[in-house]
C-alpha positions as CSV (number, residue, x, y, z in Angstrom):
1,M,0.0,0.0,0.0
2,V,2.8,2.4,0.9
3,K,4.6,1.6,-2.3
4,L,1.4,2.4,-4.3
5,L,1.0,5.7,-2.4
6,C,4.7,6.6,-3.1
7,T,4.2,5.9,-6.8
8,L,1.1,8.0,-6.9
9,D,2.8,10.8,-5.1
10,R,5.7,10.8,-7.6
11,F,3.3,10.8,-10.5
12,I,1.3,13.8,-9.1
13,E,4.7,15.5,-8.4
14,K,5.7,15.0,-12.1
15,I,2.4,16.4,-13.3
16,Q,2.7,19.4,-10.9
17,N,6.3,20.1,-12.2
18,W,5.1,19.9,-15.8
19,V,2.2,22.3,-15.1
20,L,4.6,24.7,-13.4
21,L,7.1,24.5,-16.3
22,L,4.4,24.9,-19.0
23,T,2.4,27.7,-17.3
24,G,5.5,29.6,-16.2
25,T,6.8,29.5,-19.8
26,A,3.4,30.4,-21.3
27,I,3.0,33.4,-19.0
28,T,6.5,34.6,-19.7
29,M,6.0,34.2,-23.5
30,M,2.6,36.0,-23.4
31,I,4.0,38.9,-21.4
32,L,6.9,39.1,-23.8
33,V,4.6,39.1,-26.9
34,N,2.3,41.6,-25.2
35,A,5.3,43.9,-24.6
36,L,6.5,43.5,-28.2
37,F,3.0,44.2,-29.5
38,R,2.8,47.4,-27.4
39,F,6.2,48.5,-28.8
40,L,5.0,47.8,-32.3
41,K,1.7,49.6,-31.5
42,V,-0.3,46.4,-32.1
43,D,-3.3,45.8,-29.9
44,W,-3.7,42.3,-28.4
45,F,-7.1,42.7,-26.9
46,G,-7.8,40.2,-24.2
47,S,-4.2,39.2,-23.4
48,E,-4.7,39.9,-19.7
49,E,-7.6,37.5,-19.7
50,L,-5.4,34.7,-21.1
51,I,-2.6,35.5,-18.8
52,L,-4.9,35.4,-15.8
53,F,-6.3,32.0,-16.8
54,V,-2.8,30.5,-17.0
55,A,-1.7,32.4,-13.9
56,F,-4.4,30.6,-11.8
57,W,-2.9,27.3,-12.8
58,L,0.7,28.4,-12.1
59,Y,-0.2,30.0,-8.7
60,F,-2.3,27.2,-7.3
61,T,-0.1,24.4,-8.6
62,G,2.9,26.2,-7.0
63,S,0.9,26.4,-3.8
64,A,0.2,22.7,-3.8
65,C,3.8,21.9,-4.4
66,A,4.9,24.1,-1.5
67,S,2.4,22.3,0.7
68,R,3.7,18.9,-0.5
69,E,7.3,19.9,0.2
70,R,6.4,21.8,3.4
71,T,8.1,25.0,2.1
72,Q,5.1,27.3,2.3
73,I,5.5,30.5,4.3
74,S,4.8,29.9,8.0
75,A,4.5,32.4,10.9
76,D,5.4,29.9,13.6
77,M,6.9,32.1,16.3
78,L,6.1,29.7,19.2
79,T,9.3,27.8,18.5
80,L,11.2,30.9,19.5
81,F,9.7,30.9,23.0
82,I,9.0,27.3,23.7
83,K,11.9,24.8,23.9
84,A,10.3,21.8,25.5
85,P,10.0,19.1,22.8
86,A,6.8,17.6,24.2
87,A,5.1,21.0,24.2
88,L,6.3,21.8,20.7
89,R,5.0,18.4,19.5
90,M,1.6,19.1,21.1
91,I,1.4,22.6,19.6
92,S,2.4,21.2,16.2
93,I,-0.3,18.5,16.3
94,I,-2.9,21.1,17.3
95,K,-1.7,23.4,14.5
96,D,-2.0,20.5,12.0
97,V,-5.4,19.5,13.2
98,I,-6.7,23.0,12.9
99,S,-5.1,23.4,9.5
100,L,-6.5,20.0,8.3
101,V,-10.1,21.0,9.4
102,M,-9.7,24.4,7.7
103,A,-8.4,22.8,4.5
104,A,-11.2,20.3,4.5
105,V,-13.8,23.1,4.9
106,F,-12.1,25.1,2.1
107,T,-12.0,22.1,-0.2
108,G,-15.8,21.6,0.4
109,W,-16.4,25.3,-0.4
110,A,-14.2,24.9,-3.5
111,V,-16.3,22.0,-4.7
112,Q,-19.5,24.0,-4.2
113,F,-18.0,27.0,-6.0
114,V,-16.9,25.0,-9.0
115,Q,-20.3,23.3,-9.2
116,W,-22.0,26.7,-9.0
117,Q,-19.8,28.1,-11.8
118,Y,-20.4,25.0,-13.9
119,K,-24.2,25.4,-13.5
120,L,-23.9,29.1,-14.4
121,K,-21.9,28.3,-17.6
122,A,-20.0,31.6,-17.0
123,T,-17.6,32.6,-19.7
124,S,-14.8,35.2,-19.9
125,A,-15.4,38.6,-21.3
126,V,-13.2,38.6,-24.4
127,Y,-12.6,35.0,-25.6
128,K,-15.7,33.5,-24.1
129,L,-13.7,30.8,-22.4
130,P,-15.5,28.9,-19.6
131,T,-14.4,30.4,-16.3
132,I,-14.4,27.0,-14.7
133,I,-11.0,26.5,-16.5
134,S,-9.4,29.0,-14.1
135,L,-11.3,27.6,-11.0
136,I,-10.4,23.9,-11.3
137,P,-6.8,24.6,-10.0
138,I,-8.3,26.1,-6.9
139,L,-10.2,22.9,-6.2
140,I,-7.2,20.7,-7.0
141,C,-4.9,22.8,-4.8
142,F,-7.3,22.6,-1.8
143,A,-7.8,18.9,-2.2
144,L,-4.0,18.3,-2.4
145,W,-3.5,20.7,0.6
146,T,-5.9,18.6,2.6
147,I,-4.2,15.3,1.6
148,Y,-0.7,16.7,2.5
149,L,-1.9,18.0,5.8
150,F,-3.5,14.6,6.6
151,R,-0.1,13.0,5.6
152,D,1.8,15.4,7.9
153,L,-0.6,14.7,10.8
154,L,-0.1,11.0,10.4
155,R,3.7,11.5,10.4
156,H,3.4,13.2,13.8
157,F,2.0,10.0,15.2
158,V,4.2,7.6,13.3
159,K,7.5,9.4,13.7
160,G,6.6,11.1,17.0
161,E,7.8,14.5,15.6
162,P,6.5,17.0,13.0
163,P,7.7,16.5,9.4
164,Q,10.5,18.9,8.4
165,K,11.3,20.7,5.2
166,G,13.2,18.4,2.9
167,D,11.7,15.2,4.4
168,E,10.8,12.7,1.7
169,A,7.1,13.1,0.7
170,L,5.8,9.8,2.0
């Protein structure tokens, strides 16, 4: 079972890395072309709309990657004042439980939001693209965030200490 989970995790990581590479390149190229067009006095109406659609995928995929690797920004100041390992472990578990509950609630809201947008059949202003294209990464990110928080909480109990940055994923 663990081997299957590790294989699945590596597969998801590869997909995330490809999404980051492709969307980062696409945004860079679109901004470059947009700048070139402005220099040449050519109007590319709606370029911001396309950039925004791709940026959602870049931003939220990056957020999921940071959560997976535990490299997201954290304002954990308690470790500066509390030195007792048992107290730090308990605080870390409480923090992870609260984070997991919040992530699960946000994932539920994201599901409802995507369903609502799907029913509306909303489209973008210029290219009439379905807006759901830019909302799916929000749902994916929150779902992955919830999974990674659950994984980290389990590691607290298995290893007896919170996972650290740079630990292997599973």
